[in-house]
C-alpha positions as a Markdown table, in Angstrom:
| # | Residue | x | y | z |
|---|---|---|---|---|
| 1 | Met | 0.0 | -0.1 | -0.2 |
| 2 | Asn | 1.1 | 3.5 | -1.3 |
| 3 | Asp | -1.4 | 5.1 | 1.2 |
| 4 | Asn | -0.4 | 6.6 | 4.4 |
| 5 | Leu | -1.6 | 3.7 | 7.1 |
| 6 | His | -3.0 | 6.5 | 9.0 |
| 7 | Ser | -5.6 | 6.9 | 6.8 |
| 8 | Tyr | -6.5 | 3.1 | 7.9 |
| 9 | Met | -6.5 | 2.9 | 11.2 |
| 10 | Lys | -5.2 | 4.6 | 14.5 |
| 11 | Val | -2.2 | 3.3 | 15.9 |
| 12 | Gly | -1.9 | 2.2 | 19.7 |
| 13 | Ile | 0.1 | 0.9 | 22.3 |
| 14 | Val | 0.0 | -0.7 | 25.1 |
| 15 | Gln | 1.6 | 1.7 | 27.6 |
| 16 | Leu | 2.7 | -0.8 | 30.8 |
| 17 | Met | 4.2 | -3.6 | 28.1 |
| 18 | Ala | 6.1 | -1.4 | 26.2 |
| 19 | Tyr | 7.6 | 0.9 | 29.4 |
| 20 | Pro | 7.3 | -1.8 | 32.3 |
| 21 | Glu | 10.0 | -0.6 | 34.2 |
| 22 | Met | 9.4 | 3.1 | 33.5 |
| 23 | Asp | 7.8 | 5.4 | 35.7 |
| 24 | Thr | 4.4 | 5.5 | 34.6 |
| 25 | Val | 3.4 | 9.0 | 34.2 |
| 26 | Glu | 6.7 | 9.6 | 32.3 |
| 27 | Ser | 5.7 | 6.3 | 29.7 |
| 28 | Ile | 2.4 | 7.7 | 29.6 |
| 29 | Arg | 3.7 | 11.4 | 28.5 |
| 30 | Lys | 6.2 | 9.8 | 26.1 |
| 31 | Ile | 3.7 | 8.1 | 24.3 |
| 32 | Ala | 1.7 | 11.0 | 24.2 |
| 33 | Glu | 4.5 | 13.7 | 22.5 |
| 34 | Asp | 4.9 | 10.8 | 19.8 |
| 35 | Glu | 2.8 | 11.6 | 16.9 |
| 36 | Phe | 2.7 | 8.3 | 15.3 |
| 37 | Phe | 0.3 | 7.1 | 18.1 |
| 38 | Gly | -2.9 | 7.5 | 18.1 |
| 39 | Ala | -4.3 | 5.8 | 20.8 |
| 40 | Ile | -2.8 | 4.2 | 23.8 |
| 41 | Glu | -4.2 | 1.6 | 26.5 |
| 42 | Ile | -3.7 | 1.4 | 30.2 |
| 43 | Ala | -3.8 | -0.2 | 33.8 |
| 44 | Thr | -5.0 | 1.6 | 36.8 |
| 45 | Ala | -3.5 | 5.1 | 37.9 |
| 46 | Pro | -2.6 | 5.2 | 41.4 |
| 47 | Glu | -5.0 | 8.5 | 42.7 |
| 48 | Glu | -1.6 | 9.5 | 43.9 |
| 49 | Ile | -0.4 | 10.3 | 40.1 |
| 50 | Arg | -4.1 | 9.7 | 38.5 |
| 51 | Asp | -4.8 | 14.1 | 38.1 |
| 52 | Glu | -1.2 | 14.1 | 36.2 |
| 53 | Val | -2.3 | 11.2 | 33.8 |
| 54 | Met | -5.8 | 12.8 | 33.4 |
| 55 | Gln | -4.1 | 16.0 | 32.8 |
| 56 | Ile | -1.5 | 14.7 | 30.1 |
| 57 | Leu | -4.0 | 12.4 | 28.5 |
| 58 | Gly | -6.5 | 15.2 | 28.4 |
| 59 | Ala | -4.3 | 17.3 | 26.2 |
| 60 | Ser | -3.1 | 14.6 | 24.0 |
| 61 | His | -6.0 | 14.0 | 21.4 |
| 62 | Leu | -5.0 | 10.2 | 22.0 |
| 63 | Val | -8.1 | 7.5 | 21.5 |
| 64 | Ile | -7.7 | 6.1 | 25.5 |
| 65 | Gly | -8.4 | 2.3 | 25.9 |
| 66 | Tyr | -8.6 | 0.8 | 29.6 |
| 67 | Val | -6.8 | -2.5 | 30.0 |
| 68 | Gly | -9.0 | -4.0 | 32.8 |
| 69 | Gln | -6.7 | -8.1 | 32.0 |
| 70 | Pro | -4.7 | -7.0 | 35.4 |
| 71 | Leu | -6.9 | -6.9 | 37.6 |
| 72 | Leu | -8.5 | -9.9 | 37.4 |
| 73 | Leu | -5.2 | -11.8 | 36.9 |
| 74 | Asn | -3.6 | -9.9 | 39.1 |
| 75 | Asn | -5.7 | -10.7 | 41.8 |
| 76 | Lys | -6.7 | -13.7 | 40.8 |
| 77 | Leu | -10.2 | -13.3 | 39.7 |
| 78 | Asp | -12.2 | -15.1 | 37.4 |
| 79 | Leu | -15.0 | -14.2 | 35.3 |
| 80 | Asn | -16.7 | -18.1 | 34.6 |
| 81 | Ser | -15.4 | -19.1 | 38.2 |
| 82 | Leu | -17.8 | -21.7 | 39.8 |
| 83 | Val | -17.5 | -20.4 | 43.1 |
| 84 | Pro | -20.2 | -18.0 | 43.0 |
| 85 | Gln | -18.4 | -15.6 | 45.9 |
| 86 | Gln | -15.2 | -15.9 | 43.5 |
| 87 | Arg | -17.2 | -15.3 | 40.2 |
| 88 | Glu | -19.2 | -11.9 | 42.4 |
| 89 | Ala | -15.8 | -10.7 | 42.8 |
| 90 | Ala | -14.3 | -10.5 | 39.8 |
| 91 | Ile | -17.5 | -8.7 | 38.7 |
| 92 | Ser | -16.9 | -6.1 | 41.3 |
| 93 | Met | -13.5 | -5.9 | 40.6 |
| 94 | Ile | -14.5 | -4.9 | 36.5 |
| 95 | Lys | -17.0 | -2.8 | 37.4 |
| 96 | Gly | -14.5 | -0.7 | 39.9 |
| 97 | Gly | -12.2 | -1.0 | 36.7 |
| 98 | Val | -15.8 | 0.4 | 35.3 |
| 99 | Asp | -15.9 | 3.9 | 37.0 |
| 100 | Glu | -11.7 | 4.2 | 36.7 |
| 101 | Ala | -12.5 | 4.0 | 32.7 |
| 102 | Tyr | -14.7 | 6.8 | 32.6 |
| 103 | Met | -13.1 | 9.2 | 35.3 |
| 104 | Leu | -9.6 | 8.8 | 32.6 |
| 105 | Gly | -12.0 | 9.3 | 29.4 |
| 106 | Ala | -11.3 | 5.8 | 28.3 |
| 107 | Arg | -13.3 | 5.1 | 25.1 |
| 108 | Gln | -13.3 | 0.8 | 26.1 |
| 109 | Leu | -12.4 | -1.8 | 29.0 |
| 110 | Ala | -10.6 | -5.0 | 28.3 |
| 111 | Val | -10.9 | -7.9 | 30.0 |
| 112 | Leu | -10.5 | -12.0 | 29.8 |
| 113 | Ser | -11.9 | -15.3 | 30.6 |
| 114 | Gly | -10.9 | -17.2 | 33.3 |
| 115 | Pro | -8.9 | -20.4 | 33.3 |
| 116 | Ala | -10.9 | -23.1 | 31.5 |
| 117 | Pro | -12.2 | -25.8 | 33.8 |
| 118 | Ala | -12.1 | -29.5 | 33.6 |
| 119 | Lys | -13.7 | -30.2 | 30.3 |
| 120 | Ser | -17.4 | -31.0 | 31.5 |
| 121 | Lys | -17.7 | -27.9 | 32.8 |
| 122 | Tyr | -16.9 | -25.9 | 30.1 |
| 123 | Asp | -20.4 | -25.3 | 28.9 |
| 124 | Gln | -21.4 | -24.2 | 32.6 |
| 125 | Ala | -18.7 | -21.8 | 32.8 |
| 126 | Lys | -19.6 | -20.0 | 29.2 |
| 127 | Glu | -22.9 | -19.6 | 30.7 |
| 128 | Leu | -21.6 | -17.9 | 33.8 |
| 129 | Leu | -19.1 | -16.0 | 31.5 |
| 130 | Val | -21.8 | -14.5 | 29.3 |
| 131 | Asp | -23.7 | -13.9 | 32.9 |
| 132 | Ser | -20.2 | -11.6 | 34.2 |
| 133 | Leu | -19.6 | -9.8 | 30.6 |
| 134 | Ser | -23.5 | -8.8 | 30.7 |
| 135 | Gln | -24.0 | -7.7 | 34.2 |
| 136 | Ile | -20.7 | -5.6 | 33.6 |
| 137 | Cys | -21.5 | -4.4 | 30.4 |
| 138 | Ser | -25.1 | -2.7 | 32.0 |
| 139 | Tyr | -23.6 | -1.4 | 34.5 |
| 140 | Ala | -21.1 | 0.6 | 31.8 |
| 141 | Gln | -23.8 | 0.7 | 29.8 |
| 142 | Ser | -25.8 | 2.4 | 32.5 |
| 143 | Lys | -23.0 | 5.1 | 33.0 |
| 144 | Gly | -22.4 | 6.2 | 29.5 |
| 145 | Asn | -21.4 | 4.8 | 26.2 |
| 146 | Leu | -18.0 | 2.7 | 27.4 |
| 147 | Gly | -17.9 | -0.4 | 25.2 |
| 148 | Ile | -16.3 | -3.5 | 26.8 |
| 149 | Thr | -14.5 | -5.9 | 24.8 |
| 150 | Met | -12.7 | -9.7 | 25.4 |
| 151 | Glu | -9.6 | -10.1 | 24.4 |
| 152 | Ile | -8.8 | -13.9 | 23.6 |
| 153 | Phe | -6.1 | -15.6 | 25.1 |
| 154 | Asp | -4.9 | -19.3 | 24.4 |
| 155 | Arg | -6.0 | -22.3 | 26.1 |
| 156 | Glu | -3.2 | -24.6 | 26.4 |
| 157 | Tyr | 0.2 | -22.5 | 27.2 |
| 158 | Asp | 0.2 | -19.8 | 29.3 |
| 159 | Lys | -2.8 | -18.0 | 30.4 |
| 160 | Lys | -5.2 | -21.2 | 29.4 |
| 161 | Cys | -8.0 | -19.7 | 29.8 |
| 162 | Leu | -11.9 | -20.7 | 28.8 |
| 163 | Ile | -11.5 | -18.6 | 25.6 |
| 164 | Gly | -9.6 | -20.0 | 24.0 |
| 165 | Pro | -10.6 | -20.8 | 20.6 |
| 166 | Thr | -11.9 | -17.5 | 18.3 |
| 167 | Pro | -15.1 | -19.7 | 17.2 |
| 168 | Glu | -15.8 | -20.3 | 20.7 |
| 169 | Ala | -15.5 | -16.7 | 21.7 |
| 170 | Val | -18.1 | -15.5 | 19.3 |
| 171 | Glu | -20.7 | -18.1 | 20.7 |
| 172 | Val | -20.2 | -16.2 | 23.7 |
| 173 | Ala | -19.8 | -13.0 | 22.1 |
| 174 | Lys | -23.5 | -13.5 | 20.0 |
| 175 | Glu | -25.0 | -14.1 | 23.6 |
| 176 | Val | -23.7 | -11.2 | 25.5 |
| 177 | Lys | -24.2 | -8.8 | 22.4 |
| 178 | Arg | -27.7 | -10.0 | 21.6 |
| 179 | Asn | -28.8 | -7.4 | 24.8 |
| 180 | Tyr | -26.0 | -5.3 | 25.1 |
| 181 | Pro | -24.5 | -3.6 | 21.9 |
| 182 | Asn | -21.4 | -2.4 | 23.8 |
| 183 | Phe | -19.7 | -5.8 | 23.5 |
| 184 | Gly | -17.3 | -6.9 | 21.3 |
| 185 | Leu | -14.4 | -9.2 | 21.1 |
| 186 | Met | -10.7 | -8.9 | 21.0 |
| 187 | Ile | -7.9 | -10.5 | 18.7 |
| 188 | Asp | -4.1 | -10.6 | 19.4 |
| 189 | Leu | -2.3 | -11.8 | 16.6 |
| 190 | Ser | 0.3 | -12.6 | 19.3 |
| 191 | His | -2.3 | -15.4 | 20.8 |
| 192 | Leu | -3.2 | -16.9 | 17.3 |
| 193 | Pro | 0.0 | -19.1 | 17.9 |
| 194 | Leu | -0.6 | -20.8 | 20.6 |
| 195 | Leu | -4.2 | -20.8 | 19.6 |
| 196 | Lys | -3.1 | -23.0 | 15.9 |
| 197 | Glu | -5.8 | -20.3 | 14.3 |
| 198 | Lys | -4.4 | -18.1 | 11.5 |
| 199 | Pro | -5.1 | -14.6 | 10.9 |
| 200 | Asp | -7.8 | -14.8 | 8.4 |
| 201 | Phe | -9.4 | -17.7 | 10.0 |
| 202 | Ala | -9.5 | -15.5 | 13.4 |
| 203 | Val | -10.5 | -12.6 | 11.7 |
| 204 | Lys | -13.3 | -13.5 | 9.7 |
| 205 | Thr | -14.7 | -16.1 | 12.3 |
| 206 | Ala | -15.0 | -12.7 | 14.6 |
| 207 | Lys | -15.6 | -10.2 | 11.7 |
| 208 | Asn | -19.1 | -9.3 | 13.3 |
| 209 | Tyr | -17.7 | -8.9 | 16.6 |
| 210 | Leu | -14.8 | -7.2 | 16.2 |
| 211 | Thr | -14.3 | -4.0 | 18.2 |
| 212 | His | -10.4 | -4.2 | 19.0 |
| 213 | Val | -7.0 | -5.9 | 17.8 |
| 214 | His | -3.2 | -6.4 | 19.2 |
| 215 | Ile | -0.4 | -7.0 | 17.5 |
| 216 | Gly | 2.5 | -8.8 | 18.6 |
| 217 | Asn | 4.8 | -11.6 | 18.8 |
| 218 | Cys | 5.0 | -15.1 | 20.6 |
| 219 | Val | 7.8 | -18.3 | 21.1 |
| 220 | Leu | 6.1 | -21.8 | 21.1 |
| 221 | Lys | 8.5 | -23.9 | 20.1 |
| 222 | Asn | 11.2 | -23.5 | 21.9 |
| 223 | Lys | 10.0 | -24.3 | 25.5 |
| 224 | Ser | 13.6 | -23.6 | 27.3 |
| 225 | His | 13.2 | -19.7 | 26.0 |
| 226 | Pro | 12.5 | -16.9 | 28.6 |
| 227 | Ala | 9.8 | -15.6 | 26.6 |
| 228 | Tyr | 8.2 | -18.7 | 26.1 |
| 229 | Gly | 4.4 | -18.9 | 25.6 |
| 230 | Asp | 2.0 | -15.0 | 26.0 |
| 231 | Lys | 5.6 | -13.2 | 26.7 |
| 232 | His | 4.8 | -10.3 | 23.8 |
| 233 | Pro | 8.5 | -10.4 | 22.6 |
| 234 | Pro | 10.1 | -7.8 | 20.3 |
| 235 | Phe | 8.9 | -8.7 | 16.5 |
| 236 | Gly | 12.2 | -10.6 | 14.5 |
| 237 | Leu | 13.1 | -13.0 | 17.0 |
| 238 | Ala | 14.9 | -16.1 | 15.6 |
| 239 | Ala | 12.5 | -18.1 | 17.9 |
| 240 | Gly | 9.6 | -16.0 | 17.4 |
| 241 | Glu | 6.6 | -16.9 | 15.4 |
| 242 | Asn | 5.5 | -13.4 | 14.0 |
| 243 | Asp | 6.7 | -11.3 | 12.0 |
| 244 | Val | 6.5 | -8.6 | 8.9 |
| 245 | Glu | 4.7 | -11.5 | 6.9 |
| 246 | Glu | 2.2 | -12.5 | 9.5 |
| 247 | Val | 1.4 | -8.9 | 10.8 |
| 248 | Arg | 0.8 | -8.1 | 6.5 |
| 249 | Leu | -2.1 | -10.9 | 6.5 |
| 250 | Phe | -3.2 | -9.9 | 9.7 |
| 251 | Leu | -3.7 | -6.5 | 8.4 |
| 252 | Lys | -5.0 | -8.4 | 5.2 |
| 253 | Ala | -8.0 | -9.9 | 6.8 |
| 254 | Leu | -8.6 | -6.9 | 8.9 |
| 255 | Met | -8.5 | -4.9 | 5.6 |
| 256 | Glu | -11.4 | -7.4 | 3.7 |
| 257 | Ile | -13.7 | -7.4 | 6.9 |
| 258 | Gly | -13.8 | -3.3 | 7.1 |
| 259 | Tyr | -11.8 | -3.1 | 10.5 |
| 260 | Ile | -9.1 | -1.2 | 8.8 |
| 261 | Gly | -10.0 | 1.0 | 5.4 |
| 262 | Ala | -9.7 | 3.8 | 3.7 |
| 263 | Gly | -11.2 | 6.5 | 6.3 |
| 264 | Lys | -11.9 | 4.4 | 9.1 |
| 265 | Gln | -9.7 | 4.7 | 12.4 |
| 266 | Asn | -10.5 | 1.8 | 14.3 |
| 267 | Val | -7.5 | 1.1 | 17.1 |
| 268 | Val | -5.1 | -1.0 | 16.0 |
| 269 | Ala | -2.4 | -1.6 | 19.2 |
| 270 | Phe | 1.2 | -2.6 | 19.5 |
| 271 | Glu | 1.1 | -5.1 | 22.6 |
| 272 | Val | 5.3 | -5.5 | 22.9 |
| 273 | Lys | 7.2 | -5.8 | 25.7 |
| 274 | Pro | 11.5 | -5.8 | 26.0 |
| 275 | Leu | 13.2 | -8.9 | 26.5 |
| 276 | Ala | 15.8 | -8.0 | 29.5 |
| 277 | Gly | 18.8 | -5.9 | 29.2 |
| 278 | Gln | 16.7 | -4.7 | 25.5 |
| 279 | Asn | 15.7 | -0.9 | 25.1 |
| 280 | Pro | 12.3 | -0.2 | 25.6 |
| 281 | Asp | 12.4 | 2.4 | 22.9 |
| 282 | Val | 14.1 | 0.1 | 20.6 |
| 283 | Val | 11.5 | -2.3 | 20.7 |
| 284 | Val | 9.2 | 0.2 | 20.0 |
| 285 | Ala | 10.8 | 1.5 | 17.3 |
| 286 | Asn | 11.1 | -2.1 | 15.8 |
| 287 | Ala | 7.5 | -2.6 | 16.1 |
| 288 | Lys | 6.8 | 0.4 | 14.1 |
| 289 | Arg | 8.9 | -0.9 | 11.2 |
| 290 | Thr | 7.6 | -4.0 | 11.1 |
| 291 | Leu | 3.6 | -2.7 | 11.2 |
| 292 | Met | 5.1 | -0.4 | 8.6 |
| 293 | Glu | 6.8 | -2.7 | 6.3 |
| 294 | Ala | 3.9 | -5.0 | 6.3 |
| 295 | Trp | 2.0 | -2.2 | 5.1 |
| 296 | Ala | 4.1 | -1.4 | 2.0 |
| 297 | Arg | 4.2 | -4.5 | 1.6 |
| 298 | Leu | -0.2 | -5.0 | 1.2 |
């Protein structure tokens, strides 16, 4: 493609992943100062820095996404738990995230399903997940127009989530979206090798429910590699699964379903993380180069 990619999408980045060691305010400011980015994804901002974060974001003209997954993962909470009290705790935690997302001016909040139970409990867990997501969407809808998106993770290798394969994510989304139009799905390119899914299959399967995407890399074949599993290493890694060609195929599929296209401004966000000893600015520059090269080959 010879056209400017920014005319076809809004490029974003997951702040806490790209700059895991940097001061939160400084890393948000760094991204806000970079005109390459039209979107940023941030997690909870502690009260002592919230005003400063809001001031930066308010002046930035960035689309803001709220990363709700750490609220669940760090607290070992599960939206499809078979234990009622545990599921209620997860729902309550995300409702708190919804409140903060509105405070920060976020357009969308992301969640994930809980750990996959025994196979015999899959159907029950999916029903509980639909109920949890419906409660969260209802709460978000009662306060404004915040979108809720469920990110599709692996079921076998790392997070081992209920959702899980893309076709099953669509089953859940279909049920939730029936009553809550503010719900959708997020596909992360870095999770597709872990799901044994190709970009074309995943994107076209989820096309009617797709509201957000991430691009990143993963290591699958070398179990002894420090980035094995769902660690979001830089592109171009010898042991990695995704590079320019996989990003190109992902963009091609996104264009074919109309998620990106001339005049569209849906977000395509980097989720990349430096390996030990790597400079985060170099890793972010790597991601930009990878995207631009993939775009040039479309």
